[in-house]
MMTF fields as JSON, N, C-alpha, C and O atoms, coordinates in Angstrom:
{
  "mmtfVersion": "1.0.0",
  "mmtfProducer": "UNKNOWN",
  "numBonds": 339,
  "numAtoms": 340,
  "numGroups": 85,
  "numChains": 1,
  "numModels": 1,
  "chainsPerModel": [1],
  "groupsPerChain": [85],
  "chainIdList": ["A"],
  "bondAtomList": [4, 2, 8, 6, 12, 10, 16, 14, 20, 18, 24, 22, 28, 26, 32, 30, 36, 34, 40, 38, 44, 42, 48, 46, 52, 50, 56, 54, 60, 58, 64, 62, 68, 66, 72, 70, 76, 74, 80, 78, 84, 82, 88, 86, 92, 90, 96, 94, 100, 98, 104, 102, 108, 106, 112, 110, 116, 114, 120, 118, 124, 122, 128, 126, 132, 130, 136, 134, 140, 138, 144, 142, 148, 146, 152, 150, 156, 154, 160, 158, 164, 162, 168, 166, 172, 170, 176, 174, 180, 178, 184, 182, 188, 186, 192, 190, 196, 194, 200, 198, 204, 202, 208, 206, 212, 210, 216, 214, 220, 218, 224, 222, 228, 226, 232, 230, 236, 234, 240, 238, 244, 242, 248, 246, 252, 250, 256, 254, 260, 258, 264, 262, 268, 266, 272, 270, 276, 274, 280, 278, 284, 282, 288, 286, 292, 290, 296, 294, 300, 298, 304, 302, 308, 306, 312, 310, 316, 314, 320, 318, 324, 322, 328, 326, 332, 330, 336, 334],
  "bondOrderList": [1, 1, 1, 1, 1, 1, 1, 1, 1, 1, 1, 1, 1, 1, 1, 1, 1, 1, 1, 1, 1, 1, 1, 1, 1, 1, 1, 1, 1, 1, 1, 1, 1, 1, 1, 1, 1, 1, 1, 1, 1, 1, 1, 1, 1, 1, 1, 1, 1, 1, 1, 1, 1, 1, 1, 1, 1, 1, 1, 1, 1, 1, 1, 1, 1, 1, 1, 1, 1, 1, 1, 1, 1, 1, 1, 1, 1, 1, 1, 1, 1, 1, 1, 1],
  "groupList": [{"groupName": "MET", "atomNameList": ["N", "CA", "C", "O"], "elementList": ["N", "C", "C", "O"], "formalChargeList": [0, 0, 0, 0], "bondAtomList": [1, 0, 2, 1, 3, 2], "bondOrderList": [1, 1, 2], "singleLetterCode": "M", "chemCompType": "L-PEPTIDE LINKING"}, {"groupName": "LYS", "atomNameList": ["N", "CA", "C", "O"], "elementList": ["N", "C", "C", "O"], "formalChargeList": [0, 0, 0, 0], "bondAtomList": [1, 0, 2, 1, 3, 2], "bondOrderList": [1, 1, 2], "singleLetterCode": "K", "chemCompType": "L-PEPTIDE LINKING"}, {"groupName": "ASN", "atomNameList": ["N", "CA", "C", "O"], "elementList": ["N", "C", "C", "O"], "formalChargeList": [0, 0, 0, 0], "bondAtomList": [1, 0, 2, 1, 3, 2], "bondOrderList": [1, 1, 2], "singleLetterCode": "N", "chemCompType": "L-PEPTIDE LINKING"}, {"groupName": "ILE", "atomNameList": ["N", "CA", "C", "O"], "elementList": ["N", "C", "C", "O"], "formalChargeList": [0, 0, 0, 0], "bondAtomList": [1, 0, 2, 1, 3, 2], "bondOrderList": [1, 1, 2], "singleLetterCode": "I", "chemCompType": "L-PEPTIDE LINKING"}, {"groupName": "ALA", "atomNameList": ["N", "CA", "C", "O"], "elementList": ["N", "C", "C", "O"], "formalChargeList": [0, 0, 0, 0], "bondAtomList": [1, 0, 2, 1, 3, 2], "bondOrderList": [1, 1, 2], "singleLetterCode": "A", "chemCompType": "L-PEPTIDE LINKING"}, {"groupName": "VAL", "atomNameList": ["N", "CA", "C", "O"], "elementList": ["N", "C", "C", "O"], "formalChargeList": [0, 0, 0, 0], "bondAtomList": [1, 0, 2, 1, 3, 2], "bondOrderList": [1, 1, 2], "singleLetterCode": "V", "chemCompType": "L-PEPTIDE LINKING"}, {"groupName": "GLN", "atomNameList": ["N", "CA", "C", "O"], "elementList": ["N", "C", "C", "O"], "formalChargeList": [0, 0, 0, 0], "bondAtomList": [1, 0, 2, 1, 3, 2], "bondOrderList": [1, 1, 2], "singleLetterCode": "Q", "chemCompType": "L-PEPTIDE LINKING"}, {"groupName": "GLY", "atomNameList": ["N", "CA", "C", "O"], "elementList": ["N", "C", "C", "O"], "formalChargeList": [0, 0, 0, 0], "bondAtomList": [1, 0, 2, 1, 3, 2], "bondOrderList": [1, 1, 2], "singleLetterCode": "G", "chemCompType": "PEPTIDE LINKING"}, {"groupName": "LEU", "atomNameList": ["N", "CA", "C", "O"], "elementList": ["N", "C", "C", "O"], "formalChargeList": [0, 0, 0, 0], "bondAtomList": [1, 0, 2, 1, 3, 2], "bondOrderList": [1, 1, 2], "singleLetterCode": "L", "chemCompType": "L-PEPTIDE LINKING"}, {"groupName": "SER", "atomNameList": ["N", "CA", "C", "O"], "elementList": ["N", "C", "C", "O"], "formalChargeList": [0, 0, 0, 0], "bondAtomList": [1, 0, 2, 1, 3, 2], "bondOrderList": [1, 1, 2], "singleLetterCode": "S", "chemCompType": "L-PEPTIDE LINKING"}, {"groupName": "HIS", "atomNameList": ["N", "CA", "C", "O"], "elementList": ["N", "C", "C", "O"], "formalChargeList": [0, 0, 0, 0], "bondAtomList": [1, 0, 2, 1, 3, 2], "bondOrderList": [1, 1, 2], "singleLetterCode": "H", "chemCompType": "L-PEPTIDE LINKING"}, {"groupName": "TYR", "atomNameList": ["N", "CA", "C", "O"], "elementList": ["N", "C", "C", "O"], "formalChargeList": [0, 0, 0, 0], "bondAtomList": [1, 0, 2, 1, 3, 2], "bondOrderList": [1, 1, 2], "singleLetterCode": "Y", "chemCompType": "L-PEPTIDE LINKING"}, {"groupName": "ARG", "atomNameList": ["N", "CA", "C", "O"], "elementList": ["N", "C", "C", "O"], "formalChargeList": [0, 0, 0, 0], "bondAtomList": [1, 0, 2, 1, 3, 2], "bondOrderList": [1, 1, 2], "singleLetterCode": "R", "chemCompType": "L-PEPTIDE LINKING"}, {"groupName": "PHE", "atomNameList": ["N", "CA", "C", "O"], "elementList": ["N", "C", "C", "O"], "formalChargeList": [0, 0, 0, 0], "bondAtomList": [1, 0, 2, 1, 3, 2], "bondOrderList": [1, 1, 2], "singleLetterCode": "F", "chemCompType": "L-PEPTIDE LINKING"}, {"groupName": "GLU", "atomNameList": ["N", "CA", "C", "O"], "elementList": ["N", "C", "C", "O"], "formalChargeList": [0, 0, 0, 0], "bondAtomList": [1, 0, 2, 1, 3, 2], "bondOrderList": [1, 1, 2], "singleLetterCode": "E", "chemCompType": "L-PEPTIDE LINKING"}, {"groupName": "ASP", "atomNameList": ["N", "CA", "C", "O"], "elementList": ["N", "C", "C", "O"], "formalChargeList": [0, 0, 0, 0], "bondAtomList": [1, 0, 2, 1, 3, 2], "bondOrderList": [1, 1, 2], "singleLetterCode": "D", "chemCompType": "L-PEPTIDE LINKING"}, {"groupName": "THR", "atomNameList": ["N", "CA", "C", "O"], "elementList": ["N", "C", "C", "O"], "formalChargeList": [0, 0, 0, 0], "bondAtomList": [1, 0, 2, 1, 3, 2], "bondOrderList": [1, 1, 2], "singleLetterCode": "T", "chemCompType": "L-PEPTIDE LINKING"}, {"groupName": "PRO", "atomNameList": ["N", "CA", "C", "O"], "elementList": ["N", "C", "C", "O"], "formalChargeList": [0, 0, 0, 0], "bondAtomList": [1, 0, 2, 1, 3, 2], "bondOrderList": [1, 1, 2], "singleLetterCode": "P", "chemCompType": "L-PEPTIDE LINKING"}],
  "groupTypeList": [0, 1, 2, 3, 4, 5, 6, 1, 7, 8, 9, 10, 5, 4, 4, 11, 8, 1, 2, 4, 7, 11, 12, 5, 13, 14, 13, 15, 16, 9, 6, 1, 2, 10, 7, 15, 13, 13, 15, 7, 13, 15, 4, 5, 5, 13, 16, 7, 8, 15, 15, 2, 5, 0, 7, 3, 6, 2, 16, 12, 5, 2, 5, 17, 13, 3, 14, 4, 9, 7, 0, 16, 17, 14, 14, 3, 1, 15, 4, 3, 14, 12, 1, 8, 6],
  "groupIdList": [1, 2, 3, 4, 5, 6, 7, 8, 9, 10, 11, 12, 13, 14, 15, 16, 17, 18, 19, 20, 21, 22, 23, 24, 25, 26, 27, 28, 29, 30, 31, 32, 33, 34, 35, 36, 37, 38, 39, 40, 41, 42, 43, 44, 45, 46, 47, 48, 49, 50, 51, 52, 53, 54, 55, 56, 57, 58, 59, 60, 61, 62, 63, 64, 65, 66, 67, 68, 69, 70, 71, 72, 73, 74, 75, 76, 77, 78, 79, 80, 81, 82, 83, 84, 85],
  "secStructList": [7, 7, 3, 3, 3, 3, 3, 6, 6, 7, 2, 2, 2, 2, 2, 2, 2, 2, 2, 6, 6, 7, 3, 3, 3, 3, 3, 7, 4, 4, 4, 4, 4, 1, 6, 6, 4, 4, 4, 4, 7, 1, 3, 3, 3, 3, 7, 7, 1, 1, 6, 6, 6, 6, 7, 4, 4, 4, 7, 7, 7, 1, 1, 7, 3, 3, 3, 7, 6, 6, 7, 7, 2, 2, 2, 2, 2, 2, 2, 2, 2, 2, 2, 6, 7],
  "xCoordList": [120.081, 118.891, 117.846, 117.574, 117.292, 116.267, 114.904, 114.545, 114.152, 112.806, 111.804, 111.787, 110.982, 110.029, 108.608, 108.298, 107.746, 106.253, 105.58, 105.762, 104.787, 104.022, 102.582, 102.259, 101.725, 100.28, 99.745, 100.092, 98.895, 98.225, 97.519, 96.979, 97.521, 96.965, 98.086, 97.844, 99.304, 100.413, 101.368, 102.586, 100.781, 101.62, 102.596, 103.647, 102.34, 103.327, 104.566, 105.687, 104.323, 105.407, 106.173, 107.403, 105.471, 106.087, 106.998, 108.152, 106.505, 107.301, 108.523, 109.608, 108.385, 109.527, 110.596, 111.79, 110.142, 111.1, 111.787, 112.972, 111.086, 111.676, 112.771, 113.88, 112.463, 113.427, 114.624, 115.693, 114.447, 115.56, 116.348, 117.289, 116.005, 116.817, 116.288, 116.972, 115.097, 114.55, 113.746, 113.233, 113.658, 112.773, 111.414, 111.32, 110.363, 109.09, 108.069, 107.981, 107.275, 106.143, 104.905, 104.861, 103.889, 102.635, 101.759, 101.663, 101.135, 100.273, 98.917, 98.786, 97.954, 96.644, 96.538, 97.277, 95.618, 95.472, 95.108, 95.364, 94.497, 94.146, 95.381, 95.335, 96.491, 97.766, 98.372, 99.148, 98.094, 98.779, 98.266, 98.857, 97.168, 96.713, 97.547, 97.385, 98.42, 99.343, 100.479, 101.246, 100.612, 101.47, 102.937, 103.494, 103.521, 104.88, 105.02, 106.122, 103.979, 103.99, 105.074, 105.799, 105.219, 106.144, 107.604, 108.509, 107.831, 109.214, 110.213, 111.42, 109.734, 110.703, 111.02, 111.694, 110.546, 110.724, 111.619, 111.724, 112.257, 113.137, 112.332, 112.713, 111.231, 110.347, 109.004, 108.87, 107.975, 106.554, 106.047, 106.156, 105.462, 104.885, 103.374, 102.918, 102.584, 101.166, 100.514, 101.166, 99.213, 98.444, 97.815, 97.635, 97.498, 96.86, 95.382, 94.788, 94.78, 93.372, 92.477, 91.412, 92.895, 92.145, 93.114, 94.233, 92.661, 93.628, 94.395, 95.56, 93.708, 94.452, 94.424, 94.206, 94.655, 94.606, 95.572, 95.305, 96.71, 97.73, 97.679, 98.458, 96.806, 96.737, 98.03, 98.437, 98.654, 99.92, 99.869, 100.85, 98.756, 98.695, 98.763, 99.143, 98.389, 98.347, 99.518, 99.649, 100.311, 101.348, 102.682, 103.014, 103.471, 104.761, 105.797, 106.026, 106.426, 107.461, 108.572, 108.355, 109.763, 110.932, 111.187, 112.332, 110.102, 110.228, 109.693, 108.628, 110.418, 109.92, 108.685, 108.662, 107.667, 106.481, 106.539, 106.801, 106.296, 106.288, 104.855, 104.299, 104.268, 102.911, 103.031, 103.611, 102.488, 102.769, 101.853, 102.111, 100.854, 99.907, 100.545, 101.273, 100.323, 100.882, 102.362, 102.95, 102.968, 104.357, 104.531, 103.72, 105.569, 105.914, 106.729, 107.232, 106.864, 107.661, 109.081, 109.697, 109.611, 110.972, 111.124, 112.1, 110.115, 110.109, 109.967, 110.559, 109.201, 109.08, 110.358, 110.735, 111.054, 112.358, 113.356, 114.134, 113.349, 114.248, 113.932, 114.834, 112.621, 112.235, 112.69, 113.184, 112.532, 113.038, 114.527, 114.99, 115.284, 116.707, 117.136, 118.059, 116.458, 116.763, 116.477, 117.285, 115.387, 114.951, 115.922, 116.114, 116.525, 117.363, 118.772, 119.58, 119.173, 120.515, 120.898, 122.034],
  "yCoordList": [112.169, 112.975, 112.114, 110.971, 112.71, 111.984, 112.084, 113.089, 110.955, 110.891, 111.106, 110.376, 112.106, 112.49, 112.335, 112.901, 111.619, 111.526, 112.608, 112.709, 113.447, 114.541, 114.358, 114.201, 114.378, 114.171, 115.323, 116.485, 114.973, 116.001, 116.972, 116.591, 118.221, 119.326, 120.098, 121.17, 119.559, 120.188, 120.675, 120.53, 121.247, 121.594, 122.677, 122.736, 123.542, 124.533, 123.909, 124.397, 122.808, 122.078, 121.293, 121.245, 120.714, 119.994, 120.955, 120.625, 122.087, 123.101, 123.523, 123.629, 123.763, 124.201, 123.054, 123.306, 121.827, 120.733, 120.49, 120.16, 120.641, 120.556, 121.606, 121.302, 122.811, 123.865, 123.668, 124.229, 122.879, 122.586, 121.379, 120.959, 120.813, 119.753, 118.34, 117.376, 118.189, 116.857, 116.43, 117.265, 115.172, 114.616, 114.322, 113.481, 115.026, 114.949, 114.269, 114.504, 113.395, 112.725, 113.015, 112.715, 113.594, 113.878, 112.609, 111.99, 112.24, 111.044, 111.381, 112.327, 110.592, 110.76, 109.567, 108.588, 109.681, 108.703, 107.292, 106.303, 107.221, 105.896, 105.062, 103.832, 105.743, 105.016, 104.383, 103.445, 104.811, 104.194, 102.74, 102.005, 102.343, 101.009, 99.901, 98.712, 100.335, 99.397, 99.157, 100.075, 97.931, 97.594, 98.192, 98.667, 98.144, 98.553, 99.957, 100.318, 100.761, 102.057, 102.927, 103.562, 102.986, 103.896, 103.426, 104.195, 102.19, 101.663, 102.424, 102.394, 103.052, 103.788, 105.193, 105.925, 105.587, 106.988, 107.012, 106.05, 108.17, 108.349, 109.002, 108.888, 109.674, 110.24, 110.48, 110.572, 110.587, 110.846, 112.013, 112.041, 113.021, 114.184, 114.105, 113.909, 114.254, 114.153, 115.14, 115.712, 115.327, 116.2, 115.334, 114.13, 115.923, 115.25, 115.531, 115.384, 115.927, 116.282, 115.137, 115.329, 113.961, 112.728, 111.935, 111.637, 111.589, 110.966, 109.768, 109.541, 109.002, 107.817, 107.883, 106.88, 109.114, 109.256, 108.385, 107.971, 108.083, 107.284, 105.848, 105.051, 105.467, 104.045, 103.677, 102.516, 104.657, 104.404, 103.265, 102.529, 103.064, 101.995, 100.656, 99.661, 100.614, 99.309, 99.154, 98.129, 100.171, 100.208, 99.96, 100.592, 99.016, 98.72, 99.074, 98.329, 100.2, 100.679, 101.27, 101.627, 101.372, 101.944, 103.352, 103.787, 104.04, 105.37, 106.334, 106.091, 107.45, 108.459, 109.167, 109.57, 109.3, 110.077, 111.426, 111.496, 112.48, 113.857, 114.37, 114.535, 114.616, 115.166, 116.7, 117.352, 117.258, 118.662, 119.72, 120.913, 119.336, 120.314, 121.307, 120.933, 122.597, 123.651, 123.953, 124.775, 123.31, 123.496, 124.31, 124.211, 125.115, 125.8, 124.855, 123.846, 125.172, 124.308, 124.222, 123.159, 125.31, 125.276, 124.287, 123.543, 124.317, 123.44, 121.963, 121.073, 121.706, 120.364, 119.873, 118.72, 120.74, 120.377, 120.108, 119.158, 120.925, 120.629, 119.319, 118.594, 119.014, 117.748, 116.583, 115.589, 116.684, 115.621, 115.411, 114.278, 116.514, 116.399, 115.775, 114.961, 116.16, 115.468, 114.005, 113.206, 113.612, 112.186, 111.416, 110.225, 111.995, 111.286, 111.269, 110.707, 111.846, 111.833, 110.471, 110.277],
  "zCoordList": [-8.684, -8.49, -7.779, -8.149, -6.766, -5.917, -6.603, -7.217, -6.457, -6.94, -5.822, -4.831, -5.996, -4.966, -5.486, -6.535, -4.829, -5.179, -4.415, -3.202, -5.095, -4.491, -4.887, -6.064, -3.902, -4.107, -4.938, -4.726, -5.884, -6.708, -5.804, -4.765, -6.196, -5.344, -4.637, -4.084, -4.654, -4.055, -5.199, -5.103, -6.263, -7.409, -7.062, -7.7, -6.103, -5.703, -5.041, -5.19, -4.301, -3.723, -4.815, -4.8, -5.711, -6.837, -7.62, -7.895, -7.962, -8.742, -7.956, -8.528, -6.678, -5.845, -5.815, -5.98, -5.607, -5.569, -6.905, -6.932, -7.987, -9.353, -9.491, -9.931, -9.122, -9.222, -8.317, -8.557, -7.288, -6.329, -6.824, -6.151, -7.96, -8.514, -8.285, -8.626, -7.719, -7.576, -8.82, -9.565, -9.007, -9.984, -9.327, -8.433, -9.782, -9.082, -9.948, -11.153, -9.286, -9.902, -9.1, -7.907, -9.724, -9.019, -9.108, -10.167, -8.001, -7.951, -7.309, -6.531, -7.658, -6.914, -5.947, -6.056, -5.024, -3.974, -4.458, -3.772, -5.67, -6.152, -6.494, -6.466, -6.818, -7.184, -6.004, -6.188, -4.746, -3.588, -3.334, -2.543, -4.01, -3.787, -4.483, -4.212, -5.367, -5.997, -5.051, -4.763, -4.552, -3.44, -3.545, -2.555, -4.771, -4.853, -5.426, -5.839, -5.476, -6.102, -5.541, -6.307, -4.24, -3.61, -3.651, -3.329, -4.037, -4.0, -4.926, -4.687, -5.901, -6.786, -6.358, -7.082, -5.192, -4.748, -3.513, -2.752, -3.361, -2.196, -1.028, 0.137, -1.37, -0.354, -0.951, -2.171, -0.095, -0.549, 0.265, 1.491, -0.481, 0.142, -0.056, -1.183, 1.015, 0.923, 1.877, 2.75, 1.689, 2.597, 3.71, 3.529, 4.809, 5.872, 5.957, 7.025, 4.875, 4.893, 5.255, 5.842, 4.915, 5.26, 6.114, 5.696, 7.343, 8.31, 7.719, 8.046, 6.835, 6.266, 4.76, 4.08, 4.231, 2.782, 2.062, 0.934, 2.679, 2.039, 2.435, 1.911, 3.331, 3.741, 4.521, 4.531, 5.159, 5.823, 6.771, 6.883, 7.484, 8.46, 7.779, 8.396, 6.481, 5.799, 4.761, 4.092, 4.673, 3.677, 4.339, 5.343, 3.765, 4.361, 3.347, 2.394, 3.539, 2.581, 3.433, 4.591, 2.856, 3.529, 2.947, 2.819, 2.604, 2.032, 3.067, 3.634, 3.337, 4.286, 3.703, 2.54, 4.557, 4.188, 4.893, 6.094, 4.153, 4.64, 4.592, 3.506, 5.708, 5.778, 5.65, 6.518, 4.583, 4.165, 4.786, 4.627, 5.447, 5.992, 6.846, 7.765, 6.61, 7.384, 7.122, 7.824, 6.135, 5.825, 4.579, 3.658, 4.524, 3.264, 2.411, 2.905, 1.132, 0.24, 0.765, 0.693, 1.287, 1.822, 3.009, 3.105, 3.9, 5.073, 4.61, 5.221, 3.554, 3.021, 2.443, 2.652, 1.699, 1.141, 2.268, 2.181, 3.322, 4.457, 5.153, 5.574, 5.272, 5.911, 5.062, 5.594, 3.729, 2.804, 2.994, 3.13, 3.002, 3.124, 4.426, 4.454, 5.539, 6.863, 6.779, 7.252, 6.211, 6.179, 5.295, 5.539, 4.321, 3.332, 3.734, 2.995, 4.867, 5.31, 5.855, 6.287]
}
């Protein structure tokens, strides 16, 4: 079972992914400041409402980030599956 981190506020996405068989953990942006926070996840889903909400430019992880703005839960699931292949 894949572990997916989903930013709080995307509860509809979290629910969809749970129903699709993923283990989902909702996080808030303050948790991203812990250097190894994302290491336990197979993918991270976040919104793009703030250009650098995740600190991606400063974060070095080998986890795929999925920017969810404008995407349906189905499209997000498809993007996760493509990135995890």
